[in-house]
N, C-alpha and C positions, 0 to 999 in steps of 0.2 A: 766870782767870778760873774760879772754885771751880766746882764741880757738885751738883749738891743731896747726893752722895757724902761731901760735907766732915762734915755736921751729920750726918743719921742713924744710928740707933741702933740694927742691929739684932736682935733676944733671943738667945738664946745657947744657942736649940734655932729654925732658921728653919723659917720654914713659904715653901713656894715655889707659888702660882696660876694655871693655863697656863687660860688660855680661851678654844676654837675645840679641836675634835677630830676635824678633818680631820687629811689627812698631816703637816703641819707640827707640829700641836699633840702627834700619836700620836708621834710620833719623839724632838724638843720634850723631849715627857715622859720616855717612856727616857733618850733623853740624858741627863736629869739627875737620876732612878732609879739607871740605872747606875753613877750618879761617883757618889752618899754626898753629895751635897753641903748637900743639905734635914735635914731631918726627917722632913716632911711635903711632902706634895704633895696641894694640889686643882685638879682639875683640874671646869669649868664646860664646857655647851655649850646652845647652842641648845633642842635636844632631852633632859629628866631619863632618857632610857633611855642616850646616846650617852654620858652622865657616868659612867654607871654601866658602861659597856659597856667604858669607856679604864680607869678605878680596877681596874676587874678582869680586865682582861686584863694593865696593867701590875704589879696585885701579887704576879701570876702571874712575871713580867719578876721581880722583888722579890724573889723568894723560890727562883727559878732563880738569883741571884745570889751569894743567900746575906747583899742590900743588906738592914738595917733600916728603913727607910724607912717611913713609912706615905700609901697609897693614898687618898684618901678621893674619889667624887662628890658636889659641891655641889649648889642646887637654880636658883640664886639667887648675879647678878655683885654682893650685899651680902655675899655670905655672903663671901665672901673681905677682906674688910676689913682683918684678920684679919692679912692676908701680909706678909712681911717686903718680897715682889720680889714681883710680877704680871708673866706672858707674852701679850702679844694675839698669836693667831693667829685669826685669825676670816676665815672670807670667805663673801662671799656666793655663791647661786647662779647664774650666769650665763652667757652667750654671748657669746664673748670674739673677736672680730672684728673690735678697733682691728690697724693697723702693729703699734704697739709690745706687748707683751702684761701687761706690769706695768700697764698707764696703758688698758689695758680696763678694768680694775676698781674703776677714783678714783669714778667716779660710783656699780656699785650699792654695793662698799663700806662707802662716804663715809659711809651713813645708822649705819649697826651703831655703825663707831667714836664717831662721834656720842650714841650714845643708852650705850653702854660709858662712855664720859666722866661723862654722868650721872647714869648709878644707879652709878657712884662716885665721887662727890664726895664729898670730905670724903680718900678716901687720900689720905696726902703721904705715900707707901714708894715705889720706884724706879717704872717703867711700862717695858718692852721692848716695843719693834711690831716686828710682824711682816710683819701683812696688808700686802703690795702696792696700790698703789705705796706702798712705803717715808718717801719722804721725806716727801710728805703728806699722809698720814696719823698719820704720827708727828707733822706741826703739829696737822696737826686735835685728835687727839688733847687733844695737849697748852696746846692755846688753848682745851679745854673741863673743863681738866682742874682743879685744887685746885694740885697742884703742877706746873702747867711744869716747871720746870727742871727736877722729878725722870725727863722723859719722856725716851730715845732709842729709836733704830730701827737696824739690826743690816743694813739692806746692805752699806755699805760693808765693812764685818766684814766679808761673801761673796767683795765681791768684789777687795777686798787677798790673803782665802785663797786666791785662785784663778788672782792674776796671782804672785805669792812660788813654788807653784808649776809655774807656767810658765817662770819664770823657772831656778825647777831644773832643769826638766827638760832647758832649752836651756842651761845653765854645768854642768850633770851633780853635779851638788854635794843631796848633802843640803837640807832644803824651811828648817831649822832654823840654816843657811848664808847666810841671804837676810835684809834686812830689805827691805822697801817697799814704799809703800803704794797710792791706788785710796781719790780721796778724792769730796766733788760727789756727781751725782745715782747713786743709784741704777742700775745696768743700761749698756744701748749709747754710750752720754751720758756716762760715766763718767772723771772726769779719774785721769791715768797719770800712777804721780812720779815719770818714771823719771832724773831729775836727783840725788835723793836716794835710790837705790835701790842694794847695799849686797852682798855679797858677800864675807864673809869676811872681813867691813869694808871692801873695797876698790869703788872702783863699777866698774862693766860697762856695756860699749855692749850694745848688748842690739839687736836687728832688730825697731821696737819699732811700726811699720805690723805688725808680722808676731803678734805675744804680745797685742794688742789684738782685728786680726778675730779669732784664737786666745777669748781674756774674751767677745768678741759670741759668736760663735757656739758658748757653751758653754750658754746657756739652753735656747735653739733647740735642739740638741743631745736637749737633758734631756726637755724636752716636746715634740716628738716623739714619745718612748720609752714614758716615764711620767707625760704631763700636767705635770707641776710639778716644780721641787727640793723636797727632804722632809730629805734629813742633814744636803746643808752648813746651812742659816740652822734647826739644830736643834744641829749644833756654834757656830756663831755664837754662838746663844742661848748655849750653851752653857760659855762663854770668860765671856762678860761677866760674865752673872749669875756665875761664881769673883769678876772679878773685883771686881766689887758688892761680895758679903757678905763681899771681903779672903782670900781665900786662897793668895790671886796677887796679884803686881807685874807690871805691863807695860806696854803699846804695846797700843788695840782702835780702831780701825776705826766711829763711829758718828755712827747722824746727832744733830746736837743745832744748837739756833739759832747763827745767827751772827746780829751788830748788826737785820739788817733784820729778826729774823723768818724770816727761809726756814731749816726742816729742812733740810741736804744734810750730807751725811762729811766728819768731821772724825779726825784725829790727836788724840784721849786720853790723857795721859797716869796712871796710874793705881797709887797706895800706900793702903793700908789700906784699903779705903774707897772712900775719895776720889779728886777725879779731878778735872780740869785740859787747857782746850788746851793743845797742844805743836803745833804746825805744823811739819813737816818745810821741807826748805827748797828752793821754786819754783822751777825757770825760767819765762824768765816767757810761755811760752806756754801752762803748765801754768799757773797763774796768771789767766790772760785763758778756758782753758779752766772752770778753777774760779762766772769770773763772769760765764758764760756763763749754769750749769747755773742758779748762783743769780736771772738775771733770767727762765731757761725755769723756774724752778718759782716765780717767783711768779707767775707772766703765769697758767699753772695750775692753783694756788690762789684767786684773785683768782677765777677760772673755776668754781672749786668752788663758788668762796661764796656765787657768786650765782649758783645752781642751786641750791643749801639752803637 
């Protein structure tokens, strides 16, 4: 199955739009500018003063990094329609009392995502959703957008990066020697694809229960100390933008639609800005876990749709 990247023609001097000036939006903007991936970054927040402040701060970063990227603030989401790619990092202000932290924002963030999709009608270039719960917010934006096949979420990308780091630590190797994916629902219920995990191209026996627990604990450790993740999601966006723009080829785990319409983490292969599904070989238990995630996300989305 070919993704939107197969027929998107990016301008020679590309522009990235970042929506949201919170912690993740700031980290994303800084990461993209430091990498020098695009000629221009446009930032939008619900309050123009925040957009201007972020643009000014990141312009200082560009100056110290000697990066020629231009950074500007825009007042309306529709001012971003000329961008080659958009990154959505908006987050509502709410008290998160849900037992699963990512689901606390389900009802709070959904109206923001729906309104953004409405304001961006006509936009057909790639959209990267970071807002949590990312699988559900990706589907929500996609179903209200002009080009649903161009919308991806970054949840499983971060889970996979964390997993490979834990495997590398266990095996006492560089993380670059590890191949492996985490798919399905972003977070504690994610599917660890241990069956296809390799270290230096060789299978490895892993203390899987321990690694899964460490994966589940990471978000809680971060939340307890600095409220929520920032730099991990930002680097997941950076890796995705790099491949969407055709600057690098390889694999990324991103939330995209499966035939049922549910969006959940899948392994995608990128080449020259094009992408397609390339699932790893899964054990029977891993296939079952993915099916359970699909059922759970479908039920949650139905409840959300009823509420909205």
